[in-house]
N, C-alpha and C positions, 0 to 999 in steps of 0.2 A: 589822425587828421580830423579836423572839425569844419563844419559849415556854420558860420556865424551870420545870422540875419540881423542887419543893422537896426537898432532901436533908437528912438528919439533920445538925444543926448549922448549917443555913442561918438567917440572920436577914435582915430587910429591909435592914439596914445593909450586910451582906456582899454581898447581891445588888446593892444600889445601887452599891457600889464595883466589882464585877465588870463591870457593864455601863455604868457612868458615867451612871446615871439617878438623879435625886433620889428620896429616900424618899417624899416627898409625891406624886410622880407614880406610883410603884408603888402607893401606897395608893389613889389616885383611880382608876387604870386597872383595878384589880382589886376595887374596892368592899370593901376590907378594913375590918372594924369595929374590930379591935384590932391595932395595928401590932406588938405583941409576941407575937402568936400566929400561927404558920404550921403547916400540916398537912403532914407528910411525904407526898410523892406529889401534893400540890396543884399545879395548873398556874397559873402566873402569866404575864400578858402583860407583856412588857418592850419598850417602844418608846422608845429614846433619841431625844432631840431632834437634829435636824440642826444642824451647826455648821461653822465654817470653821477649818481647821487650818493653822498656819503652819509650813512646813518648816524644820527646824533642821539645822545642820551634822552630817553623819554619818547622817542619816535615809536609810532605803531604804523602798521602797513595801511590801515584804513585811512588814516590822516594823510599819509604820503600820497596814496592813490587819489584822494579827493583833491588835494592841493594841485596835482598835475593832471586832473581831469581824466583819469584812467580808472579802471576797475581793479580790485585786488587781484582778481584772476588774471588780468592782463599782465600785471607786474610779476605774478608767480610764473606765468608762461614764459616770460623772458628771463626770469631768474629762478630756475628750478631748484637751485641749491638753498634757497631761503627757507628758514624755519619760521613760520608766521608767528609762533608763540615765543620766539627767542631771537629777536633782532639784536645784533651785536654792534655797539657804537664803534665807528671806524670802518665797518663793513661797507663795501661799495656795491651798489646795485645799478643795473641799467634801466633807464627810463626811455622806452622806445615807442615811437608813434608810427612805425611802419606797419603795413598789413602783412601778417605772416601767411595769409591764405589767398594769395594771388591766383587768378584763374588764367591758364594759357588760352589765348584767343588770337585770331588774325584780325588785322585792321587794314581796310582799304580806304582810299580817299580819291575822289575825282578832283582833277585840277584842270584849269584852262591853260593853254600855252603861254599866256601873258602873265602868269603868276610871278610875283616878286621873288627873285631868287633867294633873298634872305629869309622870306617867309617859308619857302620850300625847304631850305636847309634846317630851319628850326623844327619843321614838321616831320621830316623823313625819319629821324631816329625812332619815332613812335609808330611806324607803319610796317606792314608786311608787303602790301602792294600799293602802287600808285597808278591810277587809271587816267590817262591823258585824254581829254574830251575836246573835240571828237573828230574821227574820220567819217566823212559823209558819203553815202552811196549815191552813185549816179544812175541814171535810167538804163545805161548800157552795161551795168554790172561792174564798172570801174569804181574807184574811190578817189577822193581828193587827197591832197597832201597837207601836212602840218609842219611847222617849224618847231620840232620837238627834240632834236638831237641833244641839245644841252640838258634838257630835263631828264632824258634817258640816262645820260652819263652821270648826272647827280644821283639818280636812283641807285645805280650800281655802287657808287661811292659809299652809300649808307646801307648796303645789303638789302635794298628794297626791290621787289619784282616789278619791272615796268610792264604795264598792260596797255595795249591800244584799245580805245573805245570806238566801236562802229555804230553809227546811228542812221536813221532815216529822216533826219532833220533837213529842212529846206536849206539850200546853199545860200539863200539870201539872208538878210539881216533879221528876218521875222523870228527865227528860233522855233518855228512851228514844225511839228512832225508831218511828214508827207505820206499820207496813206496810199496814194495812187502809185507812187514809184515802187514801194515795197510790195504792193499787190502784184504789179506787173512782173517783178523779178521772181517772186515766189511761185507764180503760175507758169513760169517758163523754165524748164529744166536746164536749158543751155545758159540762161542768165544766172540761175542759182549757182551753177558750177563755176561760172566766170567770177561771180562775187566771192565765192569761197576761195578761189585761186588768187584773186586780187588781195584779199586779206592776208593770205599766206605770204605772198610776195612782199607785202609791206612789212609784215612782222620780221621776215628774214632780212630785208634791206635795212631796217632801223634797229635791229637787234632787240626787238621785243621778246618777252617770254610767254606771252599769251594775249588773249583778247576778251573784252567784255562786249557781248552782243546786246545792244539796247535798242530794240525795235519797238516803237510805241504807236498807239492809235492804228492798229492793224484792223482790217475788216474781219468781223467775226467768222465769216466763212473761210478765212485764210488760216484758221487755227491748225488744221491738219497739215497744211503745206508749210507753215512755220515750224511745226514739229519736225517735218521731213528735212527742212533746211538745217535745223539744229543737229539732227542726227548725222546728216551728210558732213556738216562742218566738223563735228566732234570726231567722226571717223577719220577725216582727213588730217586733222591736227594732232590727234592722239598718237598716230604713228611717228610724228615728228617731235613729240615731247612737250607740246605747248599746253598751257593752262587755258581752259575755256570756261568762261562764266557768262551768265545772262542776268539782265536786270528785268524784274517783273513788277507789275502794278500791285498795290496792296489790297488783296482780295480777302473777303471774310467767308466766302463759300464758293463751291465749284460752279454754281449756276449764276454767279453775279453778272448782271447785264451791264452793257456800256462799252463803247468803243475802246476805252482804255483797258478793259479787263478780259473780254471774252476770248481773245486769241492767245492769252497767256495761260497755258495748260500746266498748272503746278506739278502734277505727278510726272509729266514727261520731262519738264525742266529738272525736277529732282532726280530722275533716273539718269539723265544724260549728262548734265553739267557737273563740272568739278565744284563750282560754287554757284549759289543763286543769291543775287542781291535783291532783297525785297525793299522797294522804295517807300518805306513807312514815314512819309512826310507829305506836305502840301494839302493837309486838311484845310488849314488857312493858307490861301494862295493869292497870287498877285492880283487876279481879277475877281476875287471872291469877298465875302463878308468877313468881318473881323472875328478871328478865332485862333487858337494855338496852331502852330505849324505841325506839330506832332504830339497831340494829346495822348498821354500814356494809356488811357482807357481804350482809345481807338486803335493805338498801336498793338495793344495786347490782344484785341479781337482778331487782328490780322495774324499775329504770331500763333495764337491758339489754333487757328485753322491751318496755318502753313505747316506746322510740325506734324499734322496728320497726313500730309501729302508729300512733304519734302523731308529727307533726313535732317534732323536738327544740326548735325555736324557738317552740313553743306550750306547752311543759311548764314548770310551776312545781313544783319538788320540795318536798314537805312537809318542814318543819323543826320539831322539837319544842323548846319553850322551857320545859321542866319535867322533873321526875323523880319517882320513887316510892321510898317507904320500905316495903319488903316484909317480911312475916313469913315466916320459914323454919323448918320446911318448910311448903309451901303446903297450905292446907286449903280445899277447894272451898266457895265461898260467902263466904269472908272477903275483905275489901278491904284493899288497900295504902293508904298515906297519900300523897296527892298533895302534892308539895313543889316549891318553886322551886329553881333551881340554886344560888342563894346560900344557901338554907336547908340544902341538902345539906352544904355546907362547915361551916355552923354546927353541924350535928349531929355531924360528924366531930370538930370541935374540942371540943365538949361531952363526947364519949365518948373523946377522946384516942386515935383510931385513925388509921392511915395509909390513904391512897387507893391503890388498886391500879388497873391498867389492862389491860383485855382487848384484846390486840393484834389478834385476829381481828375482833372487833366494833368496834374503835377506840372504846372507851367506858370511862369511869371508873366505879369502884364501890368500896364498902367494906362491911365487916360489923361489927356490934357486938352486944352482948347487953344486954337490959333485964331485969334479974333473970335468969331462966333462958331467956327468949325470945330467940332469935336473929333479927336483922334484917339485911337486905341492901339497900343503898341504891344506886340507879342514877340517873345524872344526866348533864348535858352539861358539858363543860369546853372550854378552848381547843383541846386536841388533837382531841376528837371533832368540834368545829365546823369546824376546818381540814380534817379528812378529808371532811366533807360538802361544803364549798365546793369542794374540789379534784375531788370526784366529779362535781359539776354542771358544772364547767369542762371536765373531760375529755370528757363526753358532749355538750357544746355546748348545754346546756339554756338556756331563756330566763331562769330565775332561781329564786327560792325563795318559799315561802308558809309563814309561821310560825303555829303553833298553840301558845299564844296569846301576845299581847303585853301582857298585863296585869301582867307584871313587867318592869322595865327591867334587862336583864342586860348590863352595860356591856362585858364581855369579848367578847361576841358582836358588838356593833356596832363595836368597834375592829377586829376581824378582817374584818368585812364591808367597812368603809371601807378597809382595807388591800388587799384582793384585788379588790373590786368597785367599778366606777363606776356608781352607782345611777342608772337611767334615770328621768327625770321627763318626763311626757308632757303635762302641763298647766302 
């Protein structure tokens, strides 16, 4: 498989001829809306089909390898019977573009209850877990309800583990995390116990197989009590066979200050939890200045620290499935526009601008003007996705956790299927 970065003058037909891939496959594998429109700097997935080549008189292996964009060693690996110095006309050899060294990993993805069912069905074959977002805690230790039964049934159909996600988000439309409610519950043993039981009852009622505990913006002084809650919950659910995960902020050291970080105790989460989801995204965020959502240099700083405190085979590295259209310069209090990765390309085509690539962050971006207002668009593409996959492989992590899967981004899943042998546990 190849990643082709579109150059000036490229067309789908010329790329098709260069790689011996049908135009229809290029369109499908890259979700192209208009086959006549490509963006300079845009990254395309190019995955030729495997085929059998019949050796002709005068052929040599180096020329065959060059013609089909493979190395001689790759051809020999697939065809160990070949004698490189004695190719026989009429002999058939396999030209294979698959990855023979896939890494077994687990893939989780967060979804909202209103996900399009067709998007869900396209995505589920690539997943180990699906985390439905979210059950919200109430001040009395109870939790709200979700219309999630259909999603759970679909998960089981595709041998995907359904997980309920529990959060301290406000019940209103703000989406903000409520520090006070979780503080009061953690500090009251009776409320902690009631919340743990409320979660259990909901898992049993809805036929969930586990829970993701996503408590954010906790008071720093609640760190020990949060650890106590996690231990009490794990002890309760372990006896019943439930999977217990937590989601933690992306820390680069144990002493990192800030409401987002201080109550998340990496060593304790690593000891107690079955899996720890590290939310390695939102460097570029909705109310912040223009920058990549998950720059690889910053993600690696987090992972480099995390593996010293959490067993790597418990870590699911956060993976963004979205981008932002920022206004530049940044004005405090103004929001960017949340966009999908496919929408980013549509904006670029509409504005007729080329995609640039930040090599340090391993992240694509472009700028454009709307009247006199400058915009900067950051998103994910095959190059940034490949960098993240390789980082997780390098550090021996258990896998990935996507935020969110409400858009089907086909380029991502082709890359996952190329590099990763997705683990199914049910």
